[in-house]
N, C-alpha and C positions, 0 to 999 in steps of 0.2 A: 321343755316343759316349765309350766309356771308353777309357782310354789302357790298351794292352796292356803288361805289363811282363814277361813271359816268353814266349818261344817255345814252350818244352817245358812241358808240364801232365801231371799224372797224377790219375787218379782210383782210389781204391784201394775194390774190392767185396769185403770180407771174407766176405760171404755166400757168394758165387759164387767166392771164392778167386780173384779175377783182378785185374791193374791194365791199366787203359786209359791209354795214353800219348797223347797230343794234340800235334803238332807244327803249329802255327799258320804257315799262308802256304807249307807244303810242296807242296801240291796247285796244282791250277789251275780256272779257270772257276767254275762254280758249288759247287765242292767245294775251297775253299782249304785247308781243313785237313785233315790224313791222320791217321788213328787205328791204334795197334797195341795187341792184346789180349795180355797175358803171361797166361796159365792156370796157375796154381801147380799144380794139380791134375796137369799134364803135365811140370812140371821135376822132375828127377831128385832122388833122396834127398842124393845127393853134392852137385848144385848148392845146394840148399836150405840144407845144412848149410855149405858154404862161403859163401853169402850172410849166414847167419847170423853166424857169425864174424866176417866182414867188417863187417856193420853194426853188430856189438856193440863191436868194435875201434874203429871209427869213433865210435860214442856216447861210450864213455871218452875217447878223445882230444880229442874236442869239449869236453868238460869242463875239460880242462887247456889249452885254447887261450884262456887268459886275456889280455886284451889292456891297454891303459892304463888305470889306474884314476885317474879325474878327481879324485874325492875324495881320493885320497892323494896324487896328484901323481906316482905313477911305474907302472911296469910291474909285472907280478905276478911274483914271484920264484918259482924252481923249487918251493920249499916250498908256496907258495900254489896252484900247479898241481897239485902231488901230492896237497896236501888235497884239492882239488876232484876230483881223478879218484878218489882213495879214498872221497870220499862217494857217488860213482856206482856204484863196485865194489861198495860196502856194500849200497847199494840193490839192484843187481842180484843179488848173491848172497843179497839177503834172501829171494827169491821172491814180492816184492811185486808186484801184477799192475800198479800203477800205472805208466805211461810216464815221466811227468816227476816226477823227484826231489822238487820242492816239494811233491808231493800226498803222498809217503810220511812216514812220522814218522822224524823225523832224530834218531840217538841223541846223547845229550848228550856223549859222547866225542867225536864225529865233527864236531859242531858246535864244540868246545872245541879240537879240533885244527886245524881251518879258521880260527878265530878268532886262535888263536896264531900260525898262519902270516902272517896279516895283520898282525897285532900287533908280530911279531917276525921281519921278512923276512931278518934276517941268521942265523938259525937253520934248520938242515936239517930236513928232514922226520923223519929219524931222532932228532935231538935232541929234537923236540917229541915225538914218540911214545915215547921214552923216559921224558921228565917225567911225562907223563900217566900212564903204566902204574904209575909209581911213588905215585901218588895214590890215595886211598879216594873212594870215591862222596862223600863230604863236601868233600873237598879240591877235586873236580871242580867242585862246585856254588860254593863259596867262589871258586875261580878266575874262574868266568863274571860275578863281580860286582866283579872289578878292573876300574878305569875302560879301561884301554888293550884289555882284552880283550872287556869288555862293549860297549864301541864298535864293536871288529871283527864281534862275532857281531850285534849289532843290524844293521850293516850287511849281514851275510849273509844273515840273516833278510828282510829289506827287499827284497834284490834277489832272493831267491827267490818271495817272495808274488807272488800275483796280485791285484792292486789291485780288480779287479771282485768277485772271489770275497770279498775281503775287506770291502767295501763291504756285499754281499750280506748279510753276516752282520748288520748292524745294520737292514737295510731293514724298515721298518715296526715298530719299535722304539719 
């Protein structure tokens, strides 16, 4: 018998535009689980729009909810939180179909901004953005080779990488 970790679960049926919620243990006897079906075809345009705003707001906020970084031995700074949120906003504004940021192509400038926020926690997001804006494309490439920035950029890339997908790149090579 497997251990149940959630009382409430949901299955999305994109083709039918439905979400089926299951509440384990809410029923009785032979039917211990109860189900609710939310039919998105029946939801008003206003509620769908409000749900989109709510979901996208939460998505951006979640990216900024950085906790303790054991590797650095400290909590994330406001500039680091801003940089992580800025990367998500840029991803969403790009029109990319991918949900996960790691599958999208990260711009050199956004990687540099996030790396600089990690490397220089005492600097504000505005200070970092101003400095990067003053650099040429060649300067940005040079900056990514500086040891403190390179270390931070490597950590960002490693954190975003999907290890199984990365291993699959060399499968059968």
